[in-house]
MARBALUM-358203 format. One line per 8 residues: for each residue x, y, z of C-alpha. Coordinates in Angstrom, 3 decimals, always signed. Example, Ala and Ser with C-alpha at 12.3 -4.5 7.8 and 13.67 -1.06 7.14 Angstrom:
2
+12.300/-4.500/+7.800; +13.670/-1.060/+7.140 .
END
This chain:
583
+0.168/+0.147/+0.141; +1.688/+3.123/-1.202; +0.829/+6.707/+0.244; -1.930/+7.465/-2.224; -3.746/+4.174/-1.663; -2.936/+4.980/+2.030; -4.843/+8.216/+1.944; -7.840/+6.775/+0.001 .
-8.493/+3.726/+2.366; -7.690/+5.844/+5.325; -10.598/+8.207/+4.299; -12.617/+5.218/+4.020; -11.901/+3.639/+7.047; -12.407/+7.197/+8.546; -16.204/+7.523/+7.070; -16.640/+3.687/+8.016 .
-15.544/+4.662/+11.627; -17.960/+7.650/+11.630; -20.878/+5.596/+10.135; -20.324/+2.856/+13.008; -20.519/+5.595/+15.600; -23.722/+7.248/+14.002; -25.683/+4.082/+13.446; -24.169/+1.857/+16.236 .
-27.792/+1.917/+18.078; -29.136/-0.213/+15.489; -26.714/-3.147/+16.310; -27.213/-5.503/+19.024; -25.546/-4.587/+21.527; -24.014/-8.375/+22.164; -23.938/-11.630/+19.923; -25.192/-14.772/+21.285 .
-22.487/-16.834/+19.354; -20.308/-19.963/+20.748; -16.876/-20.490/+21.018; -15.122/-21.468/+17.461; -17.610/-19.388/+15.493; -15.267/-17.297/+13.659; -12.941/-20.454/+12.555; -15.946/-21.299/+10.663 .
-16.104/-18.178/+8.559; -12.584/-17.827/+7.783; -10.109/-19.586/+5.519; -7.529/-22.221/+7.246; -4.473/-20.139/+6.127; -3.321/-16.694/+5.346; -3.816/-15.768/+1.497; -0.761/-16.141/-0.622 .
-1.318/-12.803/-2.596; -2.596/-9.690/-1.029; -6.310/-8.818/-1.230; -8.549/-5.852/-1.828; -8.776/-3.169/+0.864; -12.508/-3.165/+0.006; -13.379/-6.874/+0.687; -11.336/-6.458/+3.885 .
-13.612/-3.823/+4.882; -16.546/-5.725/+3.615; -15.627/-9.086/+5.896; -15.211/-6.502/+8.796; -18.758/-5.752/+8.489; -20.030/-8.950/+7.685; -18.116/-11.564/+10.113; -16.726/-9.380/+12.657 .
-19.014/-6.257/+13.622; -21.990/-8.592/+14.126; -20.030/-10.664/+16.725; -18.753/-7.962/+18.710; -19.697/-6.675/+22.112; -20.056/-3.021/+21.433; -18.646/-1.129/+24.264; -19.843/+1.967/+23.071 .
-23.483/+1.217/+22.364; -26.161/+3.361/+24.101; -27.371/+0.189/+25.971; -24.150/-1.126/+26.917; -24.375/-1.090/+30.703; -21.832/-3.540/+31.897; -18.245/-3.315/+33.511; -17.082/+0.269/+33.209 .
-17.062/+2.976/+30.267; -14.445/+1.976/+27.466; -13.934/+5.920/+26.879; -12.632/+6.205/+23.126; -13.704/+9.326/+22.227; -12.947/+10.871/+19.053; -9.989/+13.225/+20.089; -8.279/+10.060/+21.897 .
-8.674/+7.847/+18.657; -7.180/+10.908/+16.426; -3.988/+11.084/+19.258; -3.740/+7.242/+18.913; -3.829/+7.098/+15.164; -1.267/+9.860/+15.013; +0.963/+7.760/+17.490; +0.914/+4.748/+15.627 .
+1.733/+6.549/+12.482; +4.748/+8.308/+14.190; +5.493/+4.738/+15.234; +7.857/+5.808/+18.553; +9.085/+3.306/+20.845; +9.695/+5.854/+23.430; +11.567/+3.606/+26.031; +14.108/+6.253/+26.867 .
+14.697/+10.141/+26.274; +17.036/+9.586/+23.703; +14.817/+7.324/+21.884; +12.470/+9.779/+21.901; +12.893/+13.226/+23.793; +9.076/+14.747/+22.986; +7.294/+11.610/+23.684; +9.378/+11.107/+26.764 .
+8.591/+14.745/+28.088; +5.123/+15.021/+27.106; +4.309/+12.231/+29.318; +5.865/+14.143/+32.150; +4.116/+17.041/+31.481; +0.480/+15.674/+30.817; +0.912/+13.368/+34.102; +1.594/+16.769/+36.113 .
-1.399/+18.251/+34.405; -3.424/+15.327/+35.162; -2.213/+15.340/+38.755; -3.091/+18.814/+39.193; -6.549/+18.141/+37.604; -7.301/+15.545/+40.276; -5.819/+17.682/+43.194; -3.364/+15.248/+43.734 .
-0.777/+15.568/+46.641; +2.172/+17.820/+45.341; +4.612/+15.027/+46.365; +3.238/+12.953/+43.217; +4.168/+15.628/+40.630; +7.577/+15.840/+38.990; +7.453/+19.744/+38.669; +7.006/+20.499/+42.602 .
+10.204/+21.594/+43.799; +11.747/+19.369/+46.512; +10.016/+16.125/+45.792; +11.104/+12.830/+44.484; +7.771/+11.775/+42.913; +6.467/+11.592/+39.456; +3.906/+9.918/+37.316; +3.915/+7.341/+34.530 .
+1.705/+5.924/+31.900; +1.282/+2.050/+32.207; -0.698/-0.248/+30.332; -3.157/-1.235/+32.777; -4.145/-1.042/+36.715; -3.030/-4.633/+36.667; +0.513/-3.482/+35.842; +0.431/-0.405/+38.294 .
-0.315/-2.912/+41.131; +2.284/-5.339/+39.965; +4.778/-2.573/+39.652; +4.430/-1.004/+42.959; +4.317/-4.446/+44.438; +7.779/-5.160/+43.120; +9.202/-2.027/+44.067; +7.698/-2.427/+47.546 .
+9.114/-5.907/+47.822; +12.589/-4.926/+46.840; +12.640/-2.341/+49.699; +11.781/-4.341/+52.198; +13.989/-7.386/+51.226; +16.832/-4.706/+51.190; +16.046/-3.601/+54.666; +15.604/-7.592/+55.712 .
+19.063/-8.041/+54.251; +21.196/-5.415/+55.749; +24.590/-6.192/+55.338; +24.069/-9.827/+54.170; +24.453/-9.108/+50.396; +25.315/-12.461/+49.504; +22.348/-13.953/+50.650; +19.761/-14.221/+47.372 .
+16.359/-12.278/+47.573; +14.332/-15.247/+47.419; +15.051/-16.432/+50.860; +13.242/-13.478/+52.281; +10.172/-14.143/+50.224; +8.116/-16.294/+52.521; +8.507/-13.522/+55.357; +6.690/-11.019/+53.489 .
+2.863/-10.331/+53.599; +0.750/-8.202/+51.355; -2.640/-7.102/+52.478; -6.076/-6.276/+50.674; -9.795/-6.408/+51.210; -12.064/-8.898/+49.538; -13.519/-6.136/+47.516; -10.099/-5.550/+46.025 .
-9.825/-6.109/+42.355; -8.553/-9.597/+41.511; -5.436/-8.060/+39.674; -4.209/-7.667/+43.549; -4.015/-11.621/+43.840; -2.380/-11.994/+40.452; +0.136/-9.637/+41.398; +0.892/-11.594/+44.659 .
+1.254/-14.699/+42.788; +3.766/-13.083/+40.059; +5.680/-11.479/+42.885; +5.620/-14.812/+44.914; +4.498/-13.093/+48.289; +1.797/-14.253/+50.932; -1.345/-11.846/+50.349; -3.909/-11.452/+53.443 .
-7.539/-11.087/+52.053; -9.058/-9.040/+54.688; -13.014/-8.490/+55.616; -14.988/-5.403/+55.100; -17.422/-3.905/+57.114; -21.316/-4.188/+56.217; -20.944/-1.353/+53.570; -18.048/-3.110/+52.036 .
-15.537/-0.581/+53.359; -11.829/-1.620/+54.346; -11.278/-0.149/+57.685; -8.168/+0.729/+59.834; -8.859/-1.630/+62.640; -9.295/-4.463/+60.598; -5.832/-4.136/+58.778; -4.092/-3.191/+62.012 .
-5.177/-6.314/+63.730; -4.098/-8.731/+60.884; -0.639/-6.761/+60.827; -0.316/-6.983/+64.424; -0.911/-10.764/+64.260; +1.834/-11.049/+61.438; +4.190/-9.200/+63.388; +3.985/-11.539/+66.428 .
+4.709/-14.269/+63.864; +7.669/-12.741/+62.788; +6.582/-12.033/+59.370; +7.173/-8.496/+57.451; +4.203/-6.540/+56.365; +5.317/-4.611/+52.945; +2.337/-3.750/+51.064; -1.365/-2.535/+51.446 .
-3.745/-1.941/+48.668; -6.787/+0.317/+49.288; -9.580/+1.115/+46.499; -11.291/+4.188/+45.753; -14.254/+2.833/+43.730; -14.343/-1.168/+43.760; -15.369/-2.834/+40.940; -17.978/-4.847/+42.104 .
-20.029/-1.661/+43.860; -17.902/+1.239/+43.498; -17.045/+1.381/+47.407; -14.741/+3.864/+48.833; -12.214/+2.574/+51.218; -11.502/+4.819/+54.323; -8.044/+5.914/+53.378; -7.470/+7.646/+56.385 .
-7.756/+4.974/+58.989; -5.661/+2.575/+56.504; -2.997/+5.191/+55.959; -2.684/+6.083/+59.563; -1.930/+2.327/+60.293; +0.324/+1.874/+57.389; +2.491/+5.029/+58.650; +3.042/+3.136/+62.053 .
+4.805/+0.292/+60.070; +7.929/+1.561/+58.240; +8.372/-1.678/+56.102; +4.873/-1.099/+54.284; +4.359/+0.407/+51.059; +0.483/+1.905/+50.825; -1.011/+1.955/+47.166; -4.444/+3.042/+46.593 .
-6.254/+1.701/+43.394; -8.480/+4.250/+41.894; -8.794/+2.778/+38.555; -12.501/+3.934/+37.822; -13.400/+6.276/+40.412; -9.917/+8.209/+41.077; -10.923/+10.203/+38.122; -13.824/+11.416/+39.883 .
-11.554/+13.703/+42.174; -11.643/+16.095/+38.873; -14.729/+17.356/+40.405; -14.488/+19.051/+43.666; -17.593/+17.507/+45.074; -16.096/+14.032/+45.256; -12.521/+15.194/+46.709; -13.656/+14.188/+49.989 .
-13.098/+10.756/+49.146; -9.533/+11.264/+48.530; -8.740/+12.434/+52.107; -6.094/+10.027/+53.480; -4.369/+9.954/+49.929; -1.535/+11.830/+51.485; -0.182/+8.752/+53.092; +0.149/+7.168/+49.836 .
+3.388/+5.950/+48.115; +1.247/+5.290/+44.979; -2.040/+6.006/+43.303; -3.425/+4.826/+39.951; -6.368/+5.598/+37.744; -7.442/+4.717/+34.329; -8.511/+7.690/+32.036; -9.826/+5.133/+29.930 .
-12.704/+4.381/+32.389; -14.123/+7.606/+33.223; -11.870/+10.296/+31.007; -12.786/+9.309/+27.337; -9.201/+8.127/+26.556; -9.278/+4.639/+24.875; -7.490/+1.832/+26.088; -4.419/+1.240/+26.820 .
-3.744/+3.988/+29.256; -3.342/+3.751/+33.084; -1.875/+7.028/+34.785; +0.459/+5.809/+37.660; +1.911/+8.322/+40.406; +4.495/+7.177/+43.088; +5.744/+9.516/+46.286; +9.378/+8.526/+45.417 .
+10.711/+7.450/+41.971; +13.967/+6.248/+42.917; +12.306/+3.257/+44.955; +10.702/+2.420/+41.383; +13.685/+2.792/+39.259; +15.855/+0.988/+42.012; +13.918/-2.240/+41.863; +13.342/-1.989/+38.018 .
+15.985/-0.801/+36.266; +18.350/-3.020/+34.068; +20.864/-0.727/+32.034; +22.624/-2.442/+29.224; +25.406/-0.860/+27.259; +23.396/-0.497/+24.289; +20.491/+1.438/+26.093; +22.509/+4.105/+27.798 .
+22.810/+7.865/+26.758; +24.856/+11.044/+27.831; +21.450/+12.510/+28.982; +21.625/+11.354/+32.783; +19.419/+13.732/+34.315; +16.626/+12.880/+31.914; +13.544/+10.347/+32.627; +13.934/+7.114/+31.064 .
+10.409/+5.481/+31.247; +11.901/+1.800/+30.811; +12.950/+2.044/+34.237; +9.358/+2.681/+35.455; +7.299/-0.523/+34.394; +7.596/-3.971/+32.791; +8.168/-3.574/+29.180; +11.083/-2.067/+27.553 .
+9.259/-0.796/+24.560; +6.306/+1.819/+25.019; +3.718/+3.262/+22.964; +3.529/+7.263/+22.398; +0.349/+7.001/+24.784; +0.633/+10.460/+26.026; -0.344/+11.930/+22.934; -4.001/+10.610/+22.868 .
-4.179/+11.771/+26.620; -2.846/+15.466/+25.630; -5.577/+15.490/+22.829; -8.463/+14.828/+25.176; -7.186/+17.205/+27.766; -6.873/+19.878/+24.746; -10.087/+18.920/+23.282; -12.696/+18.902/+26.318 .
-10.903/+20.930/+28.841; -11.366/+20.354/+32.526; -15.087/+21.630/+32.252; -15.600/+19.592/+29.389; -14.696/+16.380/+31.295; -16.150/+17.442/+34.522; -19.594/+18.095/+32.657; -19.385/+14.500/+31.061 .
-18.753/+12.701/+34.640; -21.616/+14.763/+36.101; -23.827/+13.412/+33.409; -22.980/+9.990/+34.246; -23.875/+10.391/+38.087; -26.894/+12.355/+37.202; -28.237/+9.631/+35.013; -27.042/+6.885/+37.558 .
-29.318/+8.718/+40.448; -32.312/+8.548/+37.843; -31.851/+4.909/+37.609; -31.334/+4.399/+41.253; -34.480/+6.353/+42.002; -36.367/+4.234/+39.108; -35.428/+1.135/+40.823; -36.421/+2.317/+44.462 .
-39.681/+3.113/+42.994; -40.527/-0.672/+42.433; -40.987/-2.739/+45.526; -40.196/-5.880/+43.678; -36.385/-4.299/+43.556; -33.812/-3.069/+46.025; -30.319/-1.293/+45.489; -27.316/-2.617/+47.270 .
-24.650/-0.088/+47.044; -24.243/+3.562/+47.546; -24.462/+5.303/+44.451; -21.909/+7.941/+44.076; -20.727/+7.667/+40.438; -22.327/+5.776/+37.344; -22.578/+2.533/+39.099; -26.306/+1.060/+40.373 .
-26.300/-2.483/+41.983; -29.758/-3.343/+41.844; -31.318/-6.685/+42.311; -35.014/-8.476/+42.481; -35.653/-8.953/+46.188; -35.917/-12.708/+45.615; -33.486/-15.835/+45.610; -30.429/-15.168/+43.683 .
-31.500/-17.635/+41.278; -34.151/-15.188/+40.244; -31.623/-12.583/+39.589; -29.280/-14.918/+37.445; -32.154/-15.931/+35.263; -33.065/-12.074/+35.007; -29.640/-11.140/+33.805; -29.814/-14.208/+31.768 .
-32.841/-13.042/+29.897; -31.499/-9.517/+29.672; -28.008/-10.550/+28.123; -29.710/-13.465/+25.878; -31.834/-10.603/+24.178; -29.065/-9.027/+22.532; -30.780/-5.624/+23.752; -28.501/-5.060/+26.741 .
-25.330/-5.787/+28.204; -24.964/-6.139/+31.795; -22.672/-7.992/+34.510; -23.083/-9.264/+37.897; -21.230/-9.235/+41.071; -21.425/-10.483/+44.562; -22.465/-7.480/+47.088; -22.845/-7.937/+50.858 .
-23.656/-11.879/+49.868; -25.982/-11.121/+47.407; -25.862/-11.766/+43.832; -26.737/-8.359/+42.242; -26.884/-6.787/+38.405; -24.290/-4.175/+37.928; -25.942/-1.348/+36.080; -23.143/+1.259/+34.705 .
-23.635/+4.313/+32.817; -21.110/+3.990/+29.894; -22.074/+6.006/+26.681; -20.349/+9.259/+26.404; -23.843/+10.657/+24.848; -26.346/+8.902/+27.436; -29.434/+10.783/+28.241; -32.404/+10.503/+30.410 .
-34.283/+8.366/+27.304; -31.504/+5.872/+27.406; -32.152/+5.329/+31.137; -35.867/+5.264/+31.269; -35.950/+2.980/+28.132; -33.734/+0.640/+29.808; -35.630/+0.485/+33.169; -38.912/-0.359/+31.109 .
-37.161/-2.983/+29.396; -35.555/-4.594/+32.722; -38.937/-4.599/+34.329; -40.420/-6.405/+31.586; -37.822/-9.020/+31.753; -38.398/-9.156/+35.512; -41.838/-9.829/+35.026; -41.121/-12.554/+32.317 .
-38.571/-14.229/+34.971; -41.419/-14.094/+37.955; -43.918/-15.458/+35.491; -41.476/-18.352/+34.149; -41.582/-19.136/+38.167; -44.909/-19.158/+38.719; -44.723/-15.837/+40.958; -47.741/-13.414/+40.155 .
-46.806/-9.970/+40.182; -48.525/-7.500/+42.838; -51.939/-5.999/+41.261; -50.313/-2.455/+41.546; -47.805/-3.715/+38.888; -49.789/-4.780/+36.161; -47.878/-6.831/+33.312; -46.779/-4.852/+30.431 .
-45.164/-7.895/+28.287; -46.997/-9.153/+25.409; -46.636/-12.666/+25.029; -48.237/-15.663/+22.739; -46.959/-18.445/+25.218; -46.290/-18.233/+28.787; -42.303/-17.623/+29.059; -40.394/-20.499/+29.548 .
-37.620/-21.159/+32.126; -34.298/-20.823/+31.043; -32.143/-23.997/+31.120; -29.456/-24.138/+33.505; -26.923/-23.496/+30.678; -28.458/-20.659/+29.361; -29.004/-19.235/+32.962; -25.090/-19.977/+33.579 .
-23.952/-18.612/+30.101; -25.818/-15.210/+30.064; -25.773/-14.390/+33.651; -21.592/-14.754/+33.740; -22.028/-17.681/+36.900; -20.421/-20.898/+37.076; -22.412/-23.090/+39.244; -20.240/-25.589/+41.311 .
-21.105/-28.051/+44.268; -19.507/-27.375/+47.755; -16.835/-30.417/+46.930; -15.850/-28.783/+43.827; -15.754/-25.264/+45.414; -13.822/-26.478/+48.504; -11.086/-27.971/+46.078; -10.582/-24.311/+44.033 .
-7.077/-23.584/+44.135; -7.835/-20.042/+44.781; -9.937/-19.416/+47.679; -9.269/-15.567/+48.434; -12.723/-15.047/+46.525; -11.389/-11.497/+45.020; -14.585/-10.334/+43.509; -14.168/-7.536/+40.721 .
-17.381/-7.471/+38.872; -15.971/-8.728/+35.720; -15.114/-12.322/+35.719; -17.690/-15.034/+36.070; -18.925/-15.579/+39.412; -18.522/-18.880/+41.282; -21.405/-19.756/+43.122; -22.338/-22.989/+45.387 .
-25.416/-24.527/+43.730; -27.795/-25.043/+46.813; -30.228/-26.631/+44.433; -27.566/-29.177/+43.101; -26.438/-29.886/+46.807; -30.135/-30.184/+47.922; -30.698/-32.495/+44.528; -27.755/-34.539/+45.572 .
-28.874/-35.187/+49.199; -32.194/-36.080/+47.852; -30.738/-38.488/+45.492; -28.228/-39.782/+48.361; -31.524/-40.045/+50.592; -33.633/-42.045/+48.081; -30.648/-44.374/+47.076; -30.074/-44.826/+50.973 .
-33.689/-45.557/+51.449; -33.688/-47.901/+48.333; -30.283/-49.764/+49.687; -32.126/-49.867/+53.098; -35.384/-51.334/+51.945; -33.252/-53.942/+49.749; -31.282/-54.773/+53.041; -34.486/-55.472/+54.813 .
-35.850/-57.242/+51.856; -32.754/-59.583/+52.093; -32.748/-59.913/+55.626; -36.532/-61.199/+55.392; -35.907/-63.599/+52.609; -32.375/-64.885/+54.779; -34.799/-65.102/+58.016; -37.440/-67.184/+56.302 .
-34.869/-69.622/+54.755; -33.287/-69.865/+58.004; -36.755/-70.627/+59.557; -37.239/-73.009/+56.567; -33.929/-74.966/+57.404; -34.831/-74.937/+61.042; -38.103/-76.662/+60.916; -36.728/-79.192/+58.392 .
-33.915/-80.002/+60.160; -36.145/-80.569/+63.314; -38.410/-82.803/+61.672; -35.437/-84.930/+59.909; -34.360/-85.257/+63.732; -37.662/-86.347/+64.710; -37.809/-88.844/+61.959 .
END
């Protein structure tokens, strides 16, 4: 493809992207295909000769697009926003065109310096503590763009581990670091994201998963008690994670209490994960939730979740950059350069090669401005509160979380099974897409406002349809709705109960027996509102017990029958022998 061909095809692609965004509401929000579907639609091997671009675009429309989950759809209410605004897309396009591999200042001076500047802009917009900024005189902090919040957690845990081991080793420099790994302990609440568990596995350290209070908040006393127990056992607490805006229910942990506990233990690195809700600090009215952030050693938030910047882009700040680079720096001769005072972002994370991600973030800040981004987030909050009020107006439903941002956790006031079937019916329809979570011991449906241009009409339409699906679910279970709530669905036949496989598939759950549950490798139960929920199938257990009872009853009856038969045979034998003896 030469320059002129690229120009022509590029214009067609831009037109296609614009048409996709303009007509996306005409598509189903999610497909109902089975794994392996695409292999049946595509050739077994790559073509020997290059194909026409028009044909490729046609295949995209016919084979790819109908089978995508459309995260930008007005009726996509799952997970969190994907945030790929047009300015962000343009910035990413230019980044791809430039093709910079910005692992060091020398490899790409402008990319490196723009990242530092944009991260300082970002920190000021969120009103973060000044020690997180690189432009603050006398501080050692700074920001970096990672690929995801999972990377942020792992990188910070590795830095914390390196610092703790250095203190434990003291002058014993000949002892390998791995000797001290069994001594290290990290802490997180059960509402922390599952990436924390993965980071602990990769860092080969213990992770204590601690309980939250009745609202799902991680509290200082719980952490303090766990740390004191480990200290008494001679272990070394080295890493604590608190969350602002948990994935399951958007709960804000008590940073002040946790921070004060961490401050008393010098070996602890305090990390705050704000992947979704951390962006809300751009609103002055949300900043009371960041009280206690002054205790943190690191903080991350994802602009791709709430600041209209497309993935991958996760912002991370640290109090002391040197601790990060000391843990991760590898400096071969071929990567060294004369500008020793410059930032080399290859020392701030896992990969050596880095994309020019600051460009799209710069485009977003400049296109929307702080006030434009604030308006966007406030609209999501307003719409979420609207949905909350609609749910609370129907006595069959309840809301299980405190609604601060765009997430509402709701459910039918009924057995979890009904809510799983309700979600399965919603998702199977293709009209909407939502995900579940376990909130305060109950299976809930997560309704998250994600669409950039969402309006009250989108929310009202969604609620009307949810009520229809709820009535369908209750009718299938032979539960008659209240007289005050007349049926609005129109069905030719009574709605059918969902099969077990359909309910499991479209409600994102995996039902297991207690025996299988207890044999699972991971028992930490970190729920992140994104992965399939493993549930103990009480119905299956009950059926198993009933089968066992029937089998035991049948066996007992058979045994009793055998005893009767043996007894009769014995009596017959004894009678015959007596007769013979008498003869």
